[in-house]
ZATI-417209 format. One record per residue: residue in one letter; x, y, z of N, C-alpha, C in turn. Coordinates in nm, 3 decimals. Example, Ala and Ser with C-alpha at 12.3 -4.5 7.8 and 13.67 -1.06 7.14 Angstrom:
R rest  n_east n_north    n_up ca_east ca_north   ca_up  c_east c_north    c_up
R    a   1.319  -0.569   0.780   1.230   -0.450   0.780   1.320  -0.330   0.780
R    s   1.285  -0.225   0.708   1.367   -0.106   0.714   1.290   0.003   0.787
//
This chain:
R rest  n_east n_north    n_up ca_east ca_north   ca_up  c_east c_north    c_up
R    m  -2.084   2.110   2.263  -2.015    2.059   2.144  -2.118   2.036   2.034
R    s  -2.090   2.086   1.914  -2.186    2.078   1.805  -2.198   1.938   1.750
R    a  -2.309   1.915   1.677  -2.332    1.783   1.618  -2.225   1.749   1.518
R    s  -2.179   1.850   1.441  -2.075    1.822   1.341  -1.944   1.782   1.405
R    t  -1.917   1.835   1.525  -1.791    1.803   1.593  -1.787   1.657   1.633
R    v  -1.903   1.600   1.667  -1.905    1.462   1.711  -1.965   1.372   1.603
R    a  -1.951   1.413   1.478  -2.007    1.334   1.369  -1.944   1.196   1.362
R    f  -1.819   1.185   1.405  -1.748    1.057   1.399  -1.685   1.031   1.535
R    p  -1.763   0.987   1.633  -1.716    0.978   1.771  -1.597   0.885   1.791
R    v  -1.583   0.782   1.709  -1.469    0.691   1.721  -1.358   0.732   1.627
R    l  -1.393   0.759   1.503  -1.292    0.788   1.402  -1.213   0.915   1.433
R    r  -1.277   1.012   1.499  -1.205    1.136   1.533  -1.092   1.107   1.631
R    w  -1.115   1.013   1.724  -1.008    0.977   1.818  -0.902   0.891   1.752
R    v  -0.945   0.807   1.659  -0.847    0.728   1.582  -0.756   0.821   1.503
R    s  -0.816   0.924   1.442  -0.736    1.019   1.364  -0.637   1.094   1.453
R    l  -0.679   1.130   1.573  -0.589    1.199   1.666  -0.473   1.108   1.707
R    l  -0.503   0.982   1.735  -0.399    0.886   1.772  -0.303   0.865   1.656
R    w  -0.358   0.858   1.534  -0.272    0.839   1.416  -0.173   0.954   1.402
R    v  -0.221   1.077   1.413  -0.133    1.193   1.400  -0.028   1.193   1.510
R    a  -0.067   1.153   1.630   0.026    1.151   1.743   0.142   1.055   1.719
R    v   0.118   0.948   1.644   0.224    0.851   1.611   0.295   0.889   1.482
R    w   0.217   0.919   1.380   0.271    0.943   1.246   0.355   1.069   1.237
R    l   0.308   1.179   1.295   0.375    1.307   1.279   0.517   1.307   1.336
R    p   0.538   1.271   1.463   0.676    1.271   1.513   0.766   1.170   1.443
R    a   0.709   1.055   1.402   0.789    0.956   1.332   0.838   1.010   1.198
R    y   0.750   1.071   1.123   0.787    1.127   0.993   0.887   1.240   1.006
R    v   0.867   1.327   1.105   0.960    1.439   1.125   1.097   1.388   1.163
R    r   1.103   1.289   1.250   1.233    1.237   1.295   1.307   1.166   1.183
R    v   1.237   1.090   1.102   1.303    1.010   0.999   1.329   1.090   0.872
R    w   1.232   1.170   0.828   1.245    1.240   0.699   1.257   1.392   0.711
R    g   1.236   1.444   0.830   1.254    1.587   0.850   1.129   1.669   0.822
R    w   1.129   1.794   0.871   1.014    1.882   0.857   0.974   1.910   0.713
R    p   1.070   1.931   0.621   1.027    1.961   0.482   0.937   1.855   0.422
R    n   0.953   1.729   0.467   0.870    1.621   0.413   0.721   1.647   0.435
R    l   0.689   1.720   0.542   0.548    1.746   0.574   0.484   1.842   0.477
R    l   0.563   1.901   0.387   0.508    1.990   0.286   0.465   1.914   0.160
R    h   0.485   1.783   0.158   0.429    1.703   0.049   0.277   1.718   0.050
R    l   0.220   1.721  -0.068   0.074    1.730  -0.077   0.005   1.617  -0.002
R    c   0.061   1.497  -0.012  -0.004    1.383   0.052   0.007   1.391   0.204
R    d   0.116   1.448   0.256   0.130    1.460   0.401   0.042   1.572   0.456
R    v   0.030   1.680   0.383  -0.063    1.786   0.422  -0.206   1.731   0.423
R    a  -0.235   1.641   0.328  -0.368    1.579   0.323  -0.396   1.500   0.451
R    v  -0.294   1.436   0.506  -0.314    1.362   0.631  -0.355   1.458   0.743
R    l  -0.281   1.567   0.756  -0.308    1.662   0.863  -0.445   1.726   0.848
R    l  -0.477   1.771   0.727  -0.605    1.837   0.704  -0.721   1.737   0.708
R    g  -0.698   1.617   0.656  -0.802    1.514   0.661  -0.836   1.475   0.804
R    c  -0.733   1.458   0.887  -0.758    1.423   1.027  -0.823   1.540   1.100
R    a  -0.785   1.664   1.066  -0.852    1.781   1.125  -0.999   1.782   1.086
R    g  -1.027   1.746   0.960  -1.166    1.738   0.916  -1.246   1.634   0.992
R    l  -1.184   1.521   1.021  -1.251    1.417   1.099  -1.274   1.464   1.242
R    w  -1.177   1.533   1.298  -1.189    1.578   1.437  -1.302   1.680   1.452
R    w  -1.310   1.773   1.357  -1.411    1.879   1.365  -1.540   1.846   1.292
R    g  -1.542   1.735   1.222  -1.661    1.700   1.145  -1.686   1.796   1.031
R    s  -1.577   1.847   0.970  -1.587    1.949   0.865  -1.602   1.884   0.728
R    s  -1.717   1.902   0.666  -1.738    1.845   0.533  -1.645   1.909   0.431
R    l  -1.609   2.037   0.449  -1.520    2.103   0.354  -1.380   2.045   0.360
R    l  -1.326   2.029   0.479  -1.192    1.971   0.491  -1.190   1.826   0.444
R    i  -1.291   1.750   0.484  -1.298    1.609   0.443  -1.309   1.599   0.290
R    s  -1.395   1.681   0.231  -1.414    1.676   0.086  -1.288   1.719   0.012
R    s  -1.223   1.825   0.059  -1.104    1.874  -0.010  -0.992   1.772  -0.006
R    q  -0.980   1.702   0.106  -0.872    1.603   0.115  -0.909   1.472   0.047
R    a  -1.036   1.450   0.022  -1.076    1.340  -0.066  -1.031   1.372  -0.209
R    v  -1.053   1.497  -0.250  -1.006    1.541  -0.381  -0.855   1.525  -0.393
R    a  -0.784   1.557  -0.284  -0.638    1.553  -0.286  -0.583   1.411  -0.283
R    s  -0.648   1.322  -0.209  -0.585    1.193  -0.177  -0.632   1.075  -0.260
R    l  -0.745   1.087  -0.327  -0.801    0.970  -0.394  -0.710   0.921  -0.507
R    a  -0.677   1.009  -0.601  -0.591    0.968  -0.713  -0.452   0.930  -0.664
R    a  -0.399   1.009  -0.568  -0.266    0.978  -0.515  -0.264   0.840  -0.451
R    g  -0.370   0.807  -0.377  -0.377    0.676  -0.314  -0.384   0.563  -0.415
R    v  -0.457   0.584  -0.523  -0.468    0.482  -0.628  -0.332   0.459  -0.693
R    f  -0.264   0.568  -0.730  -0.133    0.555  -0.796  -0.030   0.491  -0.702
R    w  -0.032   0.532  -0.575   0.061    0.476  -0.477   0.037   0.326  -0.462
R    s  -0.088   0.287  -0.449  -0.121    0.145  -0.430  -0.083   0.062  -0.552
R    i  -0.107   0.116  -0.671  -0.071    0.045  -0.793   0.081   0.025  -0.800
R    d   0.155   0.130  -0.769   0.301    0.121  -0.779   0.359   0.023  -0.678
R    v   0.310   0.030  -0.554   0.357   -0.064  -0.451   0.318  -0.206  -0.488
R    g   0.194  -0.225  -0.531   0.149   -0.359  -0.569   0.227  -0.414  -0.687
R    w   0.254  -0.329  -0.785   0.329   -0.374  -0.902   0.471  -0.416  -0.865
R    h   0.532  -0.341  -0.773   0.668   -0.377  -0.731   0.668  -0.508  -0.652
R    l   0.564  -0.529  -0.571   0.556   -0.655  -0.498   0.543  -0.774  -0.592
R    l   0.472  -0.754  -0.703   0.448   -0.863  -0.798   0.564  -0.885  -0.894
R    t   0.626  -0.776  -0.938   0.724   -0.787  -1.047   0.866  -0.747  -1.008
R    g   0.880  -0.678  -0.895   1.011   -0.629  -0.858   1.049  -0.499  -0.928
R    r   0.957  -0.442  -1.004   0.982   -0.316  -1.075   0.875  -0.214  -1.037
R    f   0.908  -0.088  -1.060   0.813    0.020  -1.033   0.740   0.055  -1.161
R    l   0.609   0.063  -1.154   0.529    0.096  -1.271   0.518   0.246  -1.291
R    i   0.500   0.319  -1.182   0.482    0.464  -1.189   0.602   0.537  -1.132
R    g   0.650   0.491  -1.018   0.763    0.555  -0.951   0.716   0.641  -0.835
R    g   0.810   0.670  -0.746   0.778    0.753  -0.631   0.758   0.675  -0.503
R    t   0.759   0.542  -0.512   0.741    0.461  -0.391   0.866   0.381  -0.358
R    d   0.978   0.417  -0.419   1.102    0.342  -0.396   1.144   0.346  -0.249
R    y   1.107   0.452  -0.176   1.144    0.464  -0.035   1.085   0.350   0.048
R    m   0.980   0.287  -0.001   0.918    0.178   0.073   1.010   0.058   0.086
R    w   1.111   0.051  -0.001   1.206   -0.060   0.003   1.345  -0.015   0.046
R    d   1.356   0.105   0.096   1.485    0.160   0.139   1.510   0.119   0.283
R    t   1.600   0.025   0.303   1.624   -0.031   0.436   1.699   0.064   0.529
R    r   1.736   0.180   0.480   1.797    0.279   0.569   1.695   0.334   0.668
R    y   1.567   0.318   0.635   1.461    0.370   0.720   1.390   0.254   0.790
R    p   1.347   0.273   0.915   1.277    0.166   0.987   1.154   0.119   0.911
R    l   1.133  -0.011   0.912   1.020   -0.067   0.839   0.888  -0.012   0.891
R    w   0.874   0.001   1.022   0.746    0.046   1.078   0.713   0.188   1.035
R    v   0.818   0.270   1.014   0.794    0.406   0.967   0.752   0.404   0.820
R    r   0.817   0.319   0.741   0.778    0.307   0.601   0.634   0.258   0.588
R    l   0.595   0.168   0.677   0.459    0.114   0.672   0.354   0.218   0.710
R    l   0.396   0.325   0.777   0.303    0.433   0.806   0.252   0.499   0.679
R    s   0.325   0.480   0.569   0.279    0.534   0.441   0.155   0.464   0.389
R    s   0.111   0.362   0.461  -0.016    0.299   0.423  -0.132   0.396   0.436
R    f  -0.107   0.515   0.490  -0.213    0.616   0.492  -0.260   0.650   0.351
R    h  -0.176   0.622   0.250  -0.218    0.645   0.112  -0.340   0.560   0.075
R    i  -0.358   0.451   0.148  -0.476    0.366   0.129  -0.585   0.404   0.229
R    g  -0.546   0.418   0.355  -0.643    0.442   0.461  -0.711   0.577   0.455
R    l  -0.635   0.682   0.421  -0.694    0.816   0.420  -0.805   0.831   0.317
R    p  -0.784   0.793   0.190  -0.894    0.805   0.094  -1.017   0.724   0.135
R    l  -0.994   0.604   0.189  -1.107    0.522   0.232  -1.184   0.590   0.345
R    a  -1.110   0.650   0.440  -1.177    0.720   0.550  -1.256   0.840   0.500
R    m  -1.198   0.914   0.404  -1.268    1.030   0.350  -1.395   0.987   0.276
R    l  -1.385   0.880   0.198  -1.502    0.831   0.125  -1.610   0.783   0.220
R    w  -1.571   0.712   0.323  -1.668    0.660   0.419  -1.740   0.772   0.493
R    t  -1.665   0.874   0.534  -1.727    0.982   0.611  -1.815   1.071   0.525
R    m  -1.786   1.082   0.395  -1.870    1.165   0.310  -2.009   1.107   0.292
R    r  -2.025   0.979   0.321  -2.161    0.923   0.320  -2.247   0.990   0.425
R    k  -2.185   1.041   0.530  -2.258    1.102   0.640  -2.268   1.254   0.627
R    v  -2.156   1.317   0.588  -2.157    1.464   0.582  -2.177   1.519   0.442
R    g  -2.170   1.432   0.341  -2.187    1.477   0.204  -2.059   1.535   0.146
R    y  -2.068   1.573   0.019  -1.953    1.631  -0.051  -1.973   1.781  -0.066
R    d  -1.874   1.857  -0.024  -1.880    2.003  -0.032  -1.817   2.048  -0.163
R    r  -1.895   2.109  -0.250  -1.848    2.148  -0.383  -1.738   2.255  -0.379
R    r  -1.719   2.319  -0.266  -1.609    2.415  -0.252  -1.474   2.346  -0.239
R    a  -1.477   2.213  -0.229  -1.355    2.137  -0.205  -1.252   2.156  -0.316
R    l  -1.297   2.160  -0.440  -1.204    2.174  -0.552  -1.127   2.305  -0.542
R    a  -1.197   2.414  -0.517  -1.131    2.544  -0.506  -1.034   2.547  -0.390
R    l  -1.074   2.492  -0.277  -0.986    2.491  -0.160  -0.862   2.408  -0.187
R    q  -0.877   2.289  -0.243  -0.761    2.205  -0.267  -0.670   2.266  -0.374
R    a  -0.727   2.330  -0.473  -0.644    2.398  -0.574  -0.561   2.508  -0.510
R    a  -0.620   2.583  -0.417  -0.547    2.689  -0.348  -0.437   2.632  -0.260
R    i  -0.466   2.521  -0.191  -0.364    2.456  -0.108  -0.249   2.407  -0.194
R    a  -0.281   2.344  -0.306  -0.177    2.293  -0.396  -0.092   2.406  -0.452
R    a  -0.155   2.515  -0.493  -0.081    2.628  -0.548   0.020   2.681  -0.446
R    a  -0.025   2.696  -0.322   0.065    2.746  -0.217   0.181   2.650  -0.193
R    l   0.153   2.521  -0.189   0.258    2.422  -0.164   0.356   2.413  -0.281
R    f   0.308   2.429  -0.403   0.398    2.429  -0.518   0.497   2.544  -0.509
R    v   0.447   2.661  -0.475   0.534    2.778  -0.465   0.635   2.761  -0.351
R    i   0.589   2.717  -0.235   0.679    2.696  -0.121   0.786   2.594  -0.156
R    a   0.748   2.486  -0.224   0.842    2.380  -0.257   0.954   2.430  -0.348
R    r   0.926   2.534  -0.426   1.027    2.587  -0.517   1.141   2.653  -0.441
R    f   1.118   2.689  -0.315   1.223    2.751  -0.234   1.304   2.649  -0.155
R    l   1.268   2.523  -0.167   1.343    2.415  -0.103   1.448   2.362  -0.199
R    p   1.547   2.286  -0.148   1.654    2.237  -0.235   1.602   2.161  -0.357
R    q   1.667   2.184  -0.470   1.622    2.124  -0.596   1.626   1.973  -0.592
R    e   1.722   1.916  -0.519   1.734    1.770  -0.516   1.613   1.704  -0.450
R    l   1.542   1.778  -0.367   1.420    1.722  -0.306   1.308   1.709  -0.408
R    n   1.302   1.802  -0.501   1.195    1.806  -0.601   1.059   1.785  -0.536
R    l   1.041   1.852  -0.422   0.918    1.836  -0.346   0.798   1.882  -0.427
R    n   0.696   1.800  -0.432   0.574    1.828  -0.509   0.604   1.855  -0.657
R    y   0.714   1.799  -0.705   0.753    1.812  -0.846   0.769   1.958  -0.887
R    a   0.819   2.039  -0.793   0.835    2.182  -0.818   0.952   2.212  -0.912
R    y   1.038   2.113  -0.936   1.151    2.134  -1.027   1.144   2.044  -1.150
R    r   1.093   1.923  -1.134   1.082    1.829  -1.246   0.948   1.757  -1.237
R    d   0.882   1.740  -1.351   0.750    1.676  -1.349   0.764   1.526  -1.324
R    p   0.657   1.459  -1.282   0.666    1.317  -1.246   0.661   1.222  -1.365
R    v   0.629   1.272  -1.483   0.613    1.185  -1.600   0.736   1.187  -1.689
R    f   0.775   1.306  -1.733   0.889    1.320  -1.824   1.018   1.355  -1.751
R    h   1.007   1.384  -1.621   1.122    1.415  -1.537   1.204   1.530  -1.594
R    r   1.134   1.635  -1.632   1.201    1.751  -1.689   1.138   1.879  -1.634
R    a   1.210   1.989  -1.649   1.158    2.120  -1.612   1.093   2.183  -1.735
R    w   0.984   2.255  -1.712   0.911    2.316  -1.822   0.935   2.467  -1.822
R    g   1.060   2.505  -1.846   1.093    2.645  -1.855   1.127   2.706  -1.720
R    p   1.125   2.840  -1.711   1.153    2.910  -1.584   1.054   2.869  -1.476
R    a   1.088   2.903  -1.352   1.007    2.860  -1.238   0.858   2.891  -1.252
R    p   0.818   3.014  -1.289   0.673    3.041  -1.300   0.603   2.953  -1.403
R    v   0.672   2.928  -1.515   0.612    2.845  -1.620   0.599   2.701  -1.572
R    h   0.707   2.650  -1.513   0.703    2.511  -1.466   0.595   2.493  -1.360
R    l   0.587   2.585  -1.264   0.486    2.573  -1.159   0.346   2.580  -1.217
R    a   0.327   2.664  -1.318   0.196    2.674  -1.383   0.159   2.542  -1.451
R    v   0.257   2.479  -1.516   0.232    2.351  -1.581   0.194   2.245  -1.479
R    i   0.268   2.239  -1.369   0.240    2.140  -1.265   0.102   2.165  -1.203
R    f   0.070   2.292  -1.179  -0.058    2.326  -1.119  -0.174   2.288  -1.212
R    v  -0.163   2.327  -1.338  -0.270    2.295  -1.433  -0.284   2.144  -1.449
R    g  -0.171   2.074  -1.452  -0.177    1.928  -1.462  -0.245   1.865  -1.342
R    a  -0.211   1.911  -1.221  -0.272    1.855  -1.101  -0.422   1.881  -1.096
R    v  -0.461   2.004  -1.125  -0.603    2.039  -1.118  -0.681   1.976  -1.232
R    g  -0.627   1.986  -1.354  -0.700    1.938  -1.470  -0.705   1.787  -1.484
R    l  -0.597   1.719  -1.445  -0.590    1.574  -1.466  -0.626   1.493  -1.342
R    l  -0.612   1.552  -1.224  -0.639    1.478  -1.102  -0.757   1.534  -1.023
R    y  -0.750   1.660  -0.986  -0.850    1.716  -0.896  -0.987   1.733  -0.962
R    w  -0.991   1.786  -1.083  -1.119    1.809  -1.149  -1.196   1.679  -1.174
R    p  -1.132   1.575  -1.232  -1.206    1.449  -1.249  -1.252   1.389  -1.116
R    t  -1.167   1.401  -1.013  -1.207    1.349  -0.882  -1.325   1.427  -0.827
R    h  -1.323   1.557  -0.844  -1.434    1.643  -0.802  -1.565   1.600  -0.870
R    l  -1.559   1.575  -0.999  -1.679    1.532  -1.071  -1.728   1.397  -1.020
R    l  -1.636   1.306  -0.997  -1.672    1.174  -0.947  -1.738   1.182  -0.809
R    l  -1.678   1.260  -0.718  -1.732    1.271  -0.583  -1.866   1.345  -0.583
R    s  -1.882   1.443  -0.672  -2.010    1.514  -0.683  -2.121   1.420  -0.726
R    w  -2.084   1.322  -0.809  -2.183    1.225  -0.857  -2.211   1.116  -0.752
R    m  -2.109   1.079  -0.675  -2.122    0.968  -0.581  -2.196   1.005  -0.453
R    f  -2.180   1.131  -0.407  -2.229    1.166  -0.275  -2.327   1.283  -0.281
R    p  -2.418   1.290  -0.183  -2.508    1.407  -0.176  -2.429   1.532  -0.141
R    l  -2.483   1.647  -0.172  -2.417    1.771  -0.136  -2.413   1.787   0.015
R    a  -2.306   1.848   0.064  -2.295    1.873   0.208  -2.415   1.955   0.254
R    g  -2.472   1.915   0.364  -2.590    1.982   0.417  -2.718   1.909   0.385
R    s  -2.713   1.825   0.277  -2.831    1.749   0.242  -2.817   1.602   0.279
R    a  -2.694   1.563   0.325  -2.672    1.424   0.364  -2.747   1.395   0.493
R    k  -2.799   1.275   0.503  -2.872    1.234   0.623  -2.776   1.175   0.723
//
């Protein structure tokens, strides 16, 4: 077994246990299409990165999950304090039709970015992460467009800010893709490049 495979001897088993609980619970309560959310794919790929000690997978899912985790935490915290949603998208956390313990599994929005940040101190940040995450996002945006419109999975039909469609499907998907990469992934990539050593040079 390679050194990279056992880079996180405890955390890799924690990640495996998490997936073993989280995955069947999410599929049973919200169904398979839910796993095509960018944030849910980040859980699977992030945990795979921890299991294999892959700096590329860990870095790419840090790019994917950091901003999402911040926005999710702000929205949940704001609702706890004021009873209103500041950003939106976390209303399911208060939907009593779903078991509370399953809703609480969404705390991965906090735990996953923290785990990715902590592990990059050891494996470093892989600069290929931005390109990989952009490719993953592009594929998921296109796939989501073939799912029912009412799901609006990954905002493939309506954007998260103005709640509108930006023209025909190719135009709308291009707008969503450019927005995700330009406003979320690129700034996160720059931040992580500054915070951590390059992969391969980390001690």
